[in-house]
MIBA-331736 format. One record per residue (C-alpha): x, y, z. Coordinates in steps of 0.25 Angstrom, whole numbers. Layout:
<recs>
rec xx = X; yy = Y; zz = Z
...
</recs>
This chain:
<recs>
rec xx = 438; yy = 426; zz = 317
rec xx = 431; yy = 436; zz = 327
rec xx = 434; yy = 439; zz = 341
rec xx = 424; yy = 428; zz = 345
rec xx = 432; yy = 417; zz = 339
rec xx = 422; yy = 413; zz = 328
rec xx = 420; yy = 416; zz = 314
rec xx = 407; yy = 419; zz = 306
rec xx = 409; yy = 409; zz = 296
rec xx = 409; yy = 417; zz = 283
rec xx = 397; yy = 425; zz = 277
rec xx = 385; yy = 416; zz = 278
rec xx = 377; yy = 415; zz = 264
rec xx = 363; yy = 412; zz = 264
rec xx = 361; yy = 399; zz = 256
rec xx = 346; yy = 399; zz = 257
rec xx = 334; yy = 400; zz = 266
rec xx = 323; yy = 389; zz = 266
rec xx = 312; yy = 388; zz = 276
rec xx = 310; yy = 373; zz = 279
rec xx = 297; yy = 374; zz = 287
rec xx = 289; yy = 382; zz = 297
rec xx = 289; yy = 370; zz = 308
rec xx = 299; yy = 359; zz = 311
rec xx = 292; yy = 346; zz = 311
rec xx = 292; yy = 337; zz = 323
rec xx = 303; yy = 328; zz = 324
rec xx = 301; yy = 313; zz = 325
rec xx = 303; yy = 309; zz = 339
rec xx = 308; yy = 295; zz = 335
rec xx = 320; yy = 301; zz = 328
rec xx = 327; yy = 304; zz = 341
rec xx = 327; yy = 289; zz = 344
rec xx = 335; yy = 285; zz = 332
rec xx = 348; yy = 280; zz = 336
rec xx = 354; yy = 272; zz = 325
rec xx = 356; yy = 274; zz = 310
rec xx = 365; yy = 272; zz = 298
rec xx = 374; yy = 284; zz = 299
rec xx = 389; yy = 284; zz = 304
rec xx = 399; yy = 295; zz = 308
rec xx = 413; yy = 291; zz = 308
rec xx = 427; yy = 299; zz = 310
rec xx = 439; yy = 300; zz = 318
rec xx = 445; yy = 307; zz = 330
rec xx = 459; yy = 313; zz = 328
rec xx = 469; yy = 322; zz = 336
rec xx = 468; yy = 337; zz = 332
rec xx = 483; yy = 338; zz = 330
rec xx = 490; yy = 337; zz = 316
rec xx = 492; yy = 322; zz = 318
rec xx = 477; yy = 320; zz = 318
rec xx = 479; yy = 307; zz = 326
rec xx = 468; yy = 297; zz = 329
rec xx = 462; yy = 298; zz = 343
rec xx = 457; yy = 284; zz = 347
rec xx = 446; yy = 282; zz = 358
rec xx = 440; yy = 296; zz = 356
rec xx = 426; yy = 297; zz = 360
rec xx = 416; yy = 302; zz = 349
rec xx = 402; yy = 307; zz = 353
rec xx = 391; yy = 307; zz = 343
rec xx = 378; yy = 314; zz = 346
rec xx = 366; yy = 315; zz = 337
rec xx = 359; yy = 328; zz = 338
rec xx = 345; yy = 329; zz = 345
rec xx = 346; yy = 315; zz = 350
rec xx = 352; yy = 307; zz = 362
rec xx = 360; yy = 299; zz = 352
rec xx = 375; yy = 300; zz = 357
rec xx = 385; yy = 290; zz = 353
rec xx = 400; yy = 288; zz = 357
rec xx = 411; yy = 282; zz = 349
rec xx = 426; yy = 280; zz = 351
rec xx = 437; yy = 281; zz = 341
rec xx = 445; yy = 269; zz = 337
rec xx = 460; yy = 268; zz = 337
rec xx = 461; yy = 276; zz = 324
rec xx = 452; yy = 287; zz = 329
rec xx = 440; yy = 283; zz = 321
rec xx = 425; yy = 282; zz = 326
rec xx = 412; yy = 279; zz = 320
rec xx = 397; yy = 281; zz = 324
rec xx = 388; yy = 271; zz = 316
rec xx = 373; yy = 269; zz = 316
rec xx = 369; yy = 284; zz = 317
rec xx = 355; yy = 289; zz = 314
rec xx = 354; yy = 301; zz = 305
rec xx = 355; yy = 314; zz = 313
rec xx = 365; yy = 325; zz = 317
rec xx = 377; yy = 321; zz = 326
rec xx = 388; yy = 328; zz = 334
rec xx = 401; yy = 322; zz = 336
rec xx = 412; yy = 324; zz = 346
rec xx = 425; yy = 317; zz = 350
rec xx = 433; yy = 316; zz = 364
rec xx = 445; yy = 310; zz = 369
rec xx = 452; yy = 311; zz = 382
rec xx = 464; yy = 321; zz = 381
rec xx = 457; yy = 328; zz = 369
rec xx = 447; yy = 339; zz = 368
rec xx = 433; yy = 334; zz = 364
rec xx = 429; yy = 338; zz = 350
rec xx = 416; yy = 339; zz = 342
rec xx = 415; yy = 335; zz = 327
rec xx = 418; yy = 347; zz = 318
rec xx = 422; yy = 357; zz = 329
rec xx = 432; yy = 368; zz = 325
rec xx = 438; yy = 367; zz = 339
rec xx = 434; yy = 360; zz = 352
rec xx = 421; yy = 364; zz = 359
rec xx = 414; yy = 368; zz = 346
rec xx = 401; yy = 362; zz = 343
rec xx = 402; yy = 349; zz = 334
rec xx = 398; yy = 349; zz = 319
rec xx = 385; yy = 341; zz = 318
rec xx = 385; yy = 329; zz = 309
rec xx = 371; yy = 327; zz = 302
rec xx = 370; yy = 312; zz = 298
rec xx = 361; yy = 306; zz = 288
rec xx = 356; yy = 292; zz = 289
rec xx = 367; yy = 283; zz = 283
rec xx = 377; yy = 294; zz = 282
rec xx = 392; yy = 290; zz = 285
rec xx = 398; yy = 302; zz = 291
rec xx = 413; yy = 303; zz = 292
rec xx = 417; yy = 314; zz = 302
rec xx = 429; yy = 323; zz = 301
rec xx = 440; yy = 318; zz = 311
rec xx = 437; yy = 324; zz = 325
rec xx = 451; yy = 330; zz = 330
rec xx = 453; yy = 330; zz = 345
rec xx = 463; yy = 340; zz = 352
rec xx = 471; yy = 336; zz = 364
rec xx = 466; yy = 344; zz = 376
rec xx = 474; yy = 355; zz = 382
rec xx = 478; yy = 356; zz = 397
rec xx = 479; yy = 367; zz = 407
rec xx = 487; yy = 364; zz = 420
rec xx = 492; yy = 371; zz = 431
rec xx = 492; yy = 373; zz = 446
rec xx = 482; yy = 381; zz = 455
rec xx = 489; yy = 388; zz = 467
rec xx = 487; yy = 398; zz = 478
rec xx = 494; yy = 411; zz = 479
rec xx = 504; yy = 404; zz = 489
rec xx = 507; yy = 393; zz = 479
rec xx = 498; yy = 382; zz = 486
rec xx = 490; yy = 373; zz = 476
rec xx = 475; yy = 375; zz = 475
rec xx = 470; yy = 361; zz = 476
rec xx = 458; yy = 354; zz = 470
rec xx = 453; yy = 366; zz = 463
rec xx = 445; yy = 366; zz = 450
rec xx = 450; yy = 374; zz = 438
rec xx = 443; yy = 376; zz = 425
rec xx = 449; yy = 379; zz = 411
rec xx = 439; yy = 386; zz = 402
rec xx = 441; yy = 389; zz = 387
rec xx = 436; yy = 403; zz = 383
rec xx = 434; yy = 412; zz = 371
rec xx = 432; yy = 427; zz = 370
rec xx = 419; yy = 433; zz = 368
rec xx = 418; yy = 448; zz = 368
rec xx = 431; yy = 448; zz = 376
rec xx = 425; yy = 439; zz = 387
rec xx = 430; yy = 425; zz = 389
rec xx = 419; yy = 414; zz = 387
rec xx = 420; yy = 400; zz = 391
rec xx = 420; yy = 388; zz = 381
rec xx = 412; yy = 376; zz = 386
rec xx = 415; yy = 365; zz = 376
rec xx = 422; yy = 353; zz = 379
rec xx = 437; yy = 355; zz = 381
rec xx = 435; yy = 370; zz = 384
rec xx = 434; yy = 368; zz = 399
rec xx = 443; yy = 360; zz = 408
rec xx = 444; yy = 359; zz = 423
rec xx = 453; yy = 352; zz = 433
rec xx = 455; yy = 352; zz = 448
rec xx = 468; yy = 355; zz = 455
rec xx = 475; yy = 344; zz = 462
rec xx = 482; yy = 344; zz = 476
rec xx = 493; yy = 352; zz = 470
rec xx = 484; yy = 362; zz = 463
rec xx = 488; yy = 357; zz = 449
rec xx = 477; yy = 356; zz = 438
rec xx = 476; yy = 351; zz = 424
rec xx = 465; yy = 354; zz = 414
rec xx = 465; yy = 346; zz = 401
rec xx = 457; yy = 343; zz = 389
rec xx = 455; yy = 357; zz = 385
rec xx = 454; yy = 362; zz = 371
rec xx = 462; yy = 373; zz = 365
rec xx = 458; yy = 387; zz = 368
rec xx = 459; yy = 398; zz = 379
rec xx = 456; yy = 395; zz = 393
rec xx = 453; yy = 401; zz = 407
rec xx = 458; yy = 393; zz = 419
rec xx = 451; yy = 395; zz = 432
rec xx = 448; yy = 389; zz = 445
rec xx = 434; yy = 386; zz = 450
rec xx = 427; yy = 383; zz = 463
rec xx = 420; yy = 370; zz = 459
rec xx = 427; yy = 358; zz = 466
rec xx = 438; yy = 368; zz = 471
rec xx = 444; yy = 372; zz = 484
rec xx = 443; yy = 386; zz = 478
rec xx = 429; yy = 386; zz = 483
rec xx = 433; yy = 385; zz = 497
rec xx = 436; yy = 396; zz = 507
rec xx = 449; yy = 396; zz = 514
rec xx = 455; yy = 404; zz = 525
rec xx = 470; yy = 406; zz = 529
rec xx = 474; yy = 404; zz = 543
rec xx = 481; yy = 416; zz = 550
rec xx = 493; yy = 416; zz = 558
rec xx = 485; yy = 421; zz = 570
rec xx = 475; yy = 409; zz = 569
rec xx = 487; yy = 400; zz = 569
rec xx = 493; yy = 407; zz = 581
rec xx = 480; yy = 406; zz = 588
rec xx = 478; yy = 391; zz = 585
rec xx = 492; yy = 388; zz = 591
rec xx = 489; yy = 396; zz = 604
rec xx = 476; yy = 388; zz = 605
rec xx = 483; yy = 375; zz = 603
rec xx = 493; yy = 379; zz = 615
rec xx = 481; yy = 383; zz = 624
rec xx = 483; yy = 398; zz = 622
rec xx = 476; yy = 409; zz = 614
rec xx = 462; yy = 414; zz = 614
rec xx = 449; yy = 407; zz = 610
rec xx = 446; yy = 417; zz = 599
rec xx = 454; yy = 414; zz = 586
rec xx = 460; yy = 425; zz = 578
rec xx = 452; yy = 431; zz = 565
rec xx = 453; yy = 422; zz = 553
rec xx = 459; yy = 426; zz = 540
rec xx = 449; yy = 429; zz = 529
rec xx = 444; yy = 417; zz = 521
rec xx = 449; yy = 416; zz = 506
rec xx = 446; yy = 409; zz = 494
rec xx = 453; yy = 404; zz = 482
rec xx = 447; yy = 412; zz = 471
rec xx = 443; yy = 406; zz = 458
rec xx = 454; yy = 410; zz = 448
rec xx = 458; yy = 411; zz = 434
rec xx = 472; yy = 407; zz = 428
rec xx = 482; yy = 413; zz = 430
rec xx = 477; yy = 417; zz = 444
rec xx = 466; yy = 427; zz = 444
rec xx = 452; yy = 429; zz = 449
rec xx = 449; yy = 438; zz = 437
rec xx = 444; yy = 431; zz = 425
rec xx = 448; yy = 442; zz = 416
rec xx = 463; yy = 440; zz = 420
rec xx = 462; yy = 425; zz = 418
rec xx = 473; yy = 420; zz = 408
rec xx = 469; yy = 413; zz = 395
rec xx = 475; yy = 399; zz = 394
rec xx = 476; yy = 396; zz = 379
rec xx = 477; yy = 381; zz = 376
rec xx = 481; yy = 375; zz = 363
rec xx = 476; yy = 361; zz = 359
rec xx = 482; yy = 351; zz = 368
rec xx = 490; yy = 361; zz = 375
rec xx = 494; yy = 359; zz = 390
rec xx = 496; yy = 372; zz = 398
rec xx = 502; yy = 369; zz = 411
rec xx = 507; yy = 377; zz = 423
rec xx = 495; yy = 386; zz = 423
rec xx = 497; yy = 388; zz = 438
rec xx = 489; yy = 399; zz = 445
rec xx = 485; yy = 405; zz = 458
rec xx = 471; yy = 405; zz = 464
rec xx = 469; yy = 419; zz = 471
rec xx = 464; yy = 420; zz = 485
rec xx = 452; yy = 428; zz = 488
rec xx = 445; yy = 432; zz = 501
rec xx = 433; yy = 423; zz = 503
rec xx = 421; yy = 431; zz = 506
rec xx = 408; yy = 427; zz = 512
rec xx = 393; yy = 431; zz = 510
rec xx = 383; yy = 428; zz = 521
rec xx = 369; yy = 432; zz = 523
rec xx = 354; yy = 427; zz = 525
rec xx = 343; yy = 422; zz = 516
rec xx = 329; yy = 426; zz = 520
rec xx = 316; yy = 423; zz = 514
rec xx = 304; yy = 433; zz = 510
rec xx = 300; yy = 433; zz = 525
rec xx = 314; yy = 437; zz = 529
rec xx = 316; yy = 423; zz = 536
rec xx = 330; yy = 416; zz = 534
rec xx = 330; yy = 406; zz = 523
rec xx = 337; yy = 393; zz = 526
rec xx = 344; yy = 384; zz = 515
rec xx = 343; yy = 395; zz = 504
rec xx = 354; yy = 394; zz = 494
rec xx = 363; yy = 406; zz = 493
rec xx = 372; yy = 407; zz = 481
rec xx = 382; yy = 417; zz = 475
rec xx = 386; yy = 420; zz = 460
rec xx = 396; yy = 430; zz = 456
rec xx = 390; yy = 442; zz = 449
rec xx = 401; yy = 441; zz = 437
rec xx = 403; yy = 427; zz = 431
rec xx = 410; yy = 425; zz = 418
rec xx = 410; yy = 414; zz = 409
rec xx = 423; yy = 409; zz = 415
rec xx = 422; yy = 413; zz = 430
rec xx = 422; yy = 401; zz = 440
rec xx = 410; yy = 399; zz = 447
rec xx = 409; yy = 407; zz = 460
rec xx = 395; yy = 403; zz = 464
rec xx = 392; yy = 397; zz = 478
rec xx = 380; yy = 394; zz = 486
rec xx = 376; yy = 392; zz = 501
rec xx = 364; yy = 389; zz = 509
rec xx = 357; yy = 397; zz = 520
rec xx = 356; yy = 391; zz = 534
rec xx = 344; yy = 390; zz = 543
rec xx = 346; yy = 405; zz = 546
rec xx = 346; yy = 409; zz = 531
rec xx = 360; yy = 413; zz = 532
rec xx = 371; yy = 410; zz = 522
rec xx = 386; yy = 411; zz = 521
rec xx = 394; yy = 411; zz = 508
rec xx = 409; yy = 410; zz = 510
rec xx = 420; yy = 409; zz = 500
rec xx = 415; yy = 421; zz = 492
rec xx = 425; yy = 428; zz = 483
rec xx = 425; yy = 443; zz = 481
rec xx = 415; yy = 447; zz = 470
rec xx = 401; yy = 451; zz = 466
rec xx = 390; yy = 440; zz = 469
rec xx = 375; yy = 437; zz = 468
rec xx = 371; yy = 430; zz = 480
rec xx = 358; yy = 422; zz = 478
rec xx = 349; yy = 415; zz = 488
rec xx = 338; yy = 405; zz = 485
rec xx = 329; yy = 396; zz = 493
rec xx = 319; yy = 385; zz = 488
rec xx = 306; yy = 381; zz = 494
rec xx = 308; yy = 369; zz = 504
rec xx = 300; yy = 357; zz = 507
rec xx = 292; yy = 357; zz = 494
rec xx = 285; yy = 370; zz = 498
rec xx = 279; yy = 379; zz = 487
rec xx = 286; yy = 391; zz = 483
rec xx = 298; yy = 396; zz = 475
rec xx = 313; yy = 398; zz = 478
rec xx = 317; yy = 411; zz = 483
rec xx = 329; yy = 420; zz = 479
rec xx = 338; yy = 431; zz = 484
rec xx = 349; yy = 438; zz = 477
rec xx = 359; yy = 449; zz = 480
rec xx = 373; yy = 453; zz = 474
rec xx = 385; yy = 455; zz = 483
rec xx = 399; yy = 459; zz = 482
rec xx = 410; yy = 451; zz = 490
rec xx = 422; yy = 459; zz = 493
rec xx = 432; yy = 460; zz = 505
rec xx = 421; yy = 457; zz = 515
rec xx = 410; yy = 447; zz = 517
rec xx = 395; yy = 449; zz = 515
rec xx = 387; yy = 447; zz = 527
rec xx = 372; yy = 446; zz = 530
rec xx = 368; yy = 446; zz = 515
rec xx = 353; yy = 446; zz = 514
rec xx = 346; yy = 437; zz = 504
rec xx = 331; yy = 439; zz = 505
rec xx = 324; yy = 428; zz = 496
rec xx = 313; yy = 431; zz = 487
rec xx = 304; yy = 421; zz = 479
rec xx = 311; yy = 417; zz = 465
rec xx = 304; yy = 420; zz = 452
rec xx = 293; yy = 411; zz = 446
rec xx = 292; yy = 408; zz = 431
rec xx = 279; yy = 401; zz = 427
rec xx = 273; yy = 399; zz = 413
rec xx = 268; yy = 389; zz = 403
rec xx = 272; yy = 382; zz = 391
rec xx = 265; yy = 382; zz = 378
rec xx = 267; yy = 375; zz = 364
rec xx = 265; yy = 382; zz = 351
rec xx = 266; yy = 371; zz = 340
rec xx = 260; yy = 358; zz = 334
rec xx = 271; yy = 348; zz = 339
rec xx = 267; yy = 336; zz = 348
rec xx = 272; yy = 335; zz = 362
rec xx = 269; yy = 348; zz = 368
rec xx = 273; yy = 344; zz = 382
rec xx = 274; yy = 356; zz = 392
rec xx = 282; yy = 348; zz = 402
rec xx = 293; yy = 346; zz = 392
rec xx = 295; yy = 361; zz = 392
rec xx = 307; yy = 366; zz = 401
rec xx = 307; yy = 381; zz = 404
rec xx = 320; yy = 386; zz = 410
rec xx = 324; yy = 399; zz = 416
rec xx = 338; yy = 403; zz = 412
rec xx = 347; yy = 413; zz = 417
rec xx = 357; yy = 419; zz = 407
rec xx = 369; yy = 422; zz = 415
rec xx = 378; yy = 427; zz = 404
rec xx = 378; yy = 427; zz = 389
rec xx = 385; yy = 413; zz = 390
rec xx = 378; yy = 407; zz = 402
rec xx = 364; yy = 403; zz = 406
rec xx = 358; yy = 396; zz = 418
rec xx = 345; yy = 389; zz = 419
rec xx = 339; yy = 392; zz = 432
rec xx = 326; yy = 384; zz = 431
rec xx = 318; yy = 374; zz = 423
rec xx = 304; yy = 370; zz = 423
rec xx = 295; yy = 362; zz = 414
rec xx = 281; yy = 365; zz = 409
rec xx = 270; yy = 357; zz = 416
rec xx = 259; yy = 349; zz = 409
rec xx = 251; yy = 361; zz = 408
rec xx = 263; yy = 369; zz = 402
rec xx = 265; yy = 378; zz = 414
rec xx = 278; yy = 379; zz = 421
rec xx = 284; yy = 387; zz = 433
rec xx = 298; yy = 390; zz = 438
rec xx = 300; yy = 396; zz = 452
rec xx = 310; yy = 402; zz = 460
rec xx = 319; yy = 409; zz = 450
rec xx = 330; yy = 418; zz = 455
rec xx = 332; yy = 433; zz = 450
rec xx = 339; yy = 434; zz = 437
rec xx = 337; yy = 435; zz = 422
rec xx = 331; yy = 423; zz = 415
rec xx = 326; yy = 418; zz = 402
rec xx = 317; yy = 406; zz = 399
rec xx = 322; yy = 394; zz = 391
rec xx = 312; yy = 383; zz = 386
rec xx = 315; yy = 369; zz = 381
rec xx = 306; yy = 357; zz = 377
rec xx = 311; yy = 343; zz = 381
rec xx = 307; yy = 332; zz = 371
rec xx = 308; yy = 317; zz = 370
rec xx = 311; yy = 319; zz = 355
rec xx = 325; yy = 323; zz = 350
rec xx = 320; yy = 337; zz = 347
rec xx = 307; yy = 344; zz = 353
rec xx = 299; yy = 352; zz = 343
rec xx = 296; yy = 363; zz = 354
rec xx = 304; yy = 376; zz = 355
rec xx = 302; yy = 387; zz = 365
rec xx = 298; yy = 400; zz = 358
rec xx = 294; yy = 409; zz = 370
rec xx = 293; yy = 410; zz = 385
rec xx = 284; yy = 422; zz = 386
rec xx = 282; yy = 430; zz = 399
rec xx = 277; yy = 445; zz = 399
rec xx = 279; yy = 446; zz = 384
rec xx = 294; yy = 442; zz = 385
rec xx = 300; yy = 429; zz = 379
rec xx = 309; yy = 424; zz = 390
rec xx = 316; yy = 414; zz = 380
rec xx = 323; yy = 427; zz = 375
rec xx = 322; yy = 438; zz = 385
rec xx = 327; yy = 437; zz = 400
rec xx = 318; yy = 441; zz = 411
rec xx = 323; yy = 446; zz = 425
rec xx = 318; yy = 438; zz = 436
rec xx = 316; yy = 444; zz = 450
rec xx = 314; yy = 436; zz = 463
rec xx = 299; yy = 433; zz = 465
rec xx = 295; yy = 436; zz = 451
rec xx = 285; yy = 428; zz = 443
rec xx = 287; yy = 426; zz = 428
rec xx = 274; yy = 421; zz = 423
rec xx = 269; yy = 417; zz = 414
rec xx = 280; yy = 412; zz = 405
rec xx = 273; yy = 406; zz = 392
rec xx = 283; yy = 396; zz = 385
rec xx = 280; yy = 393; zz = 371
rec xx = 286; yy = 381; zz = 363
rec xx = 284; yy = 380; zz = 348
rec xx = 287; yy = 369; zz = 338
rec xx = 289; yy = 379; zz = 327
rec xx = 304; yy = 378; zz = 327
rec xx = 312; yy = 389; zz = 320
rec xx = 326; yy = 385; zz = 315
rec xx = 336; yy = 386; zz = 304
rec xx = 344; yy = 375; zz = 296
rec xx = 354; yy = 376; zz = 286
rec xx = 368; yy = 372; zz = 280
rec xx = 381; yy = 379; zz = 282
rec xx = 390; yy = 378; zz = 270
rec xx = 403; yy = 386; zz = 265
rec xx = 405; yy = 392; zz = 251
rec xx = 407; yy = 378; zz = 245
rec xx = 394; yy = 373; zz = 250
rec xx = 401; yy = 364; zz = 260
rec xx = 395; yy = 362; zz = 274
rec xx = 401; yy = 370; zz = 285
rec xx = 399; yy = 365; zz = 300
rec xx = 400; yy = 379; zz = 307
rec xx = 391; yy = 385; zz = 317
rec xx = 378; yy = 392; zz = 313
rec xx = 373; yy = 403; zz = 322
rec xx = 359; yy = 409; zz = 322
rec xx = 356; yy = 421; zz = 331
rec xx = 345; yy = 431; zz = 331
rec xx = 345; yy = 445; zz = 325
rec xx = 339; yy = 450; zz = 338
rec xx = 350; yy = 453; zz = 347
rec xx = 341; yy = 452; zz = 359
rec xx = 341; yy = 437; zz = 357
rec xx = 356; yy = 436; zz = 358
rec xx = 358; yy = 430; zz = 372
rec xx = 363; yy = 417; zz = 378
rec xx = 354; yy = 406; zz = 376
rec xx = 345; yy = 413; zz = 366
rec xx = 336; yy = 404; zz = 358
rec xx = 338; yy = 413; zz = 346
rec xx = 353; yy = 409; zz = 345
rec xx = 356; yy = 396; zz = 338
rec xx = 369; yy = 389; zz = 333
rec xx = 372; yy = 376; zz = 326
rec xx = 385; yy = 369; zz = 321
rec xx = 382; yy = 366; zz = 306
rec xx = 384; yy = 351; zz = 303
rec xx = 394; yy = 344; zz = 294
rec xx = 384; yy = 346; zz = 283
rec xx = 383; yy = 361; zz = 287
rec xx = 369; yy = 359; zz = 292
rec xx = 364; yy = 367; zz = 304
rec xx = 351; yy = 369; zz = 311
rec xx = 346; yy = 380; zz = 321
rec xx = 333; yy = 377; zz = 328
rec xx = 323; yy = 382; zz = 338
rec xx = 325; yy = 397; zz = 334
rec xx = 315; yy = 408; zz = 337
rec xx = 310; yy = 414; zz = 324
rec xx = 317; yy = 427; zz = 321
rec xx = 329; yy = 433; zz = 313
rec xx = 343; yy = 427; zz = 315
rec xx = 357; yy = 428; zz = 311
rec xx = 363; yy = 415; zz = 305
rec xx = 378; yy = 413; zz = 304
rec xx = 389; yy = 403; zz = 304
rec xx = 401; yy = 403; zz = 313
rec xx = 414; yy = 395; zz = 314
rec xx = 413; yy = 393; zz = 330
rec xx = 403; yy = 397; zz = 340
rec xx = 403; yy = 397; zz = 355
rec xx = 390; yy = 395; zz = 362
rec xx = 391; yy = 408; zz = 371
rec xx = 394; yy = 416; zz = 359
rec xx = 380; yy = 414; zz = 353
rec xx = 373; yy = 425; zz = 361
rec xx = 385; yy = 435; zz = 361
rec xx = 381; yy = 448; zz = 354
rec xx = 395; yy = 451; zz = 349
rec xx = 396; yy = 437; zz = 343
rec xx = 383; yy = 437; zz = 336
rec xx = 386; yy = 451; zz = 331
rec xx = 399; yy = 446; zz = 324
rec xx = 391; yy = 434; zz = 318
rec xx = 380; yy = 443; zz = 311
rec xx = 388; yy = 448; zz = 299
rec xx = 390; yy = 434; zz = 295
rec xx = 376; yy = 429; zz = 297
rec xx = 363; yy = 429; zz = 289
rec xx = 349; yy = 433; zz = 294
rec xx = 339; yy = 422; zz = 295
rec xx = 324; yy = 424; zz = 299
rec xx = 316; yy = 412; zz = 305
rec xx = 301; yy = 412; zz = 307
rec xx = 293; yy = 405; zz = 317
rec xx = 295; yy = 390; zz = 315
rec xx = 303; yy = 392; zz = 303
rec xx = 314; yy = 382; zz = 300
rec xx = 323; yy = 388; zz = 290
rec xx = 335; yy = 383; zz = 282
rec xx = 347; yy = 393; zz = 280
rec xx = 359; yy = 388; zz = 273
rec xx = 372; yy = 396; zz = 275
rec xx = 385; yy = 397; zz = 268
rec xx = 398; yy = 403; zz = 274
rec xx = 410; yy = 409; zz = 268
rec xx = 403; yy = 416; zz = 256
rec xx = 396; yy = 429; zz = 253
rec xx = 382; yy = 431; zz = 258
rec xx = 372; yy = 428; zz = 247
</recs>
């Protein structure tokens, strides 16, 4: 076991390499319409405790891969289920029941991808029993420093794992739970899988997002004098406004000091009471102006913290400018922020949206008269072309997305456009930032033959390289090329005895420049119950191929994670349009 919580599944032995063909054949569009057949899948759902008791009325979900075929079934009184009249294909199976953590078929723990079930026509597949674990519970009370309840406030429990000493969130079912405090400040989060959790408050649906102010004794005395017909007309100064800070258990605003709450299967952790700290509520005011220095009304002004981690609550906020172009952001906690303004053309007028952006630090005093001069956003234009022989070359089905990669584990699509009938596209009004291009082809069939191979601009492939966008910049032309010469790998994963092993198979490039989140060079799959796996839509090049016991999605592009996988991997070279077979064996010596 490594520090990442996974194991390279033994030494990988090369069984053999066979080139299938240089070009994948087009799929029969009618295949996606098949909904009945002669195969069956049956099994049982049981409790995960030693008694392995039957769970009745559990819901099974069966999904046929690359189709819209999704079927549901409930277990009977003895915990049994059966899916009948199934067409041949590959299926994914999961089970759920109230009070239990949902589970995928073949998963070593909740939240891991299911083991695919390849099913032949007429096959009668009996699945191993799916064991469901009772959900764990986190409960407690949220209070102020004076012991008053913090009512109707949103809390979230997020399971995490460590990667390079940093906490990363898991996002599978059962690894995130939420609740709202009641009138007494009590909360209860249930249905959680075993693991380590961070408990935090958030601002969504919460009175934490509201600014408050304490009434002073001077104000009370002034109000009483006014009631009695005495006192001056000018009230005394108000006390500074404050806000209830988004906080982590056991009562800190510092994520690094957040306590880990370890849960065993079905465990109930109660009395997790903690205090929400009180912070000064700052304000940021200013004016938004256009290129002609005139004030801009109805512009959107937002703020984003400069430092956001995988677990931090959202502290974003937006306001709009008035007729005089002025804006006021209140309830801003101390910290470093990026303030962004944006304005769109109105009334159908031609033009692009405009942007302004500035970094600020909110401390012990407010920020006043912040100037946000708008400039035209960036424009991306280009065209779509096809390189292949397949039918159905429709530029209008090509979606071109501009993607901002915020961190190695998060991405944000900031704009999408589609190719026109002539293949041209245009995306206007992008704000400043670092972007890549992502391309997809929508098809009426189960699987499209078209895969994006490049988005070239100035000699740079924007599918793989980020570009820095400045206000008013034009990025043109971007030539998007799609090909039907799909490159990929298939194989069977077995152990020393020749038995199929349904583990994870990961393929990543030798070139470290392509180790980034969302890279088209990185693919993984869960081997099926027969050990078969498929990795498709890969660019031609040199790769590492390895088997793993577990795999978190965010780990795929982490350099430290991939470096540890290399010693147990084999090198594979794929040519353009080459579909290669590579069987793997684990647990033995390298052949």
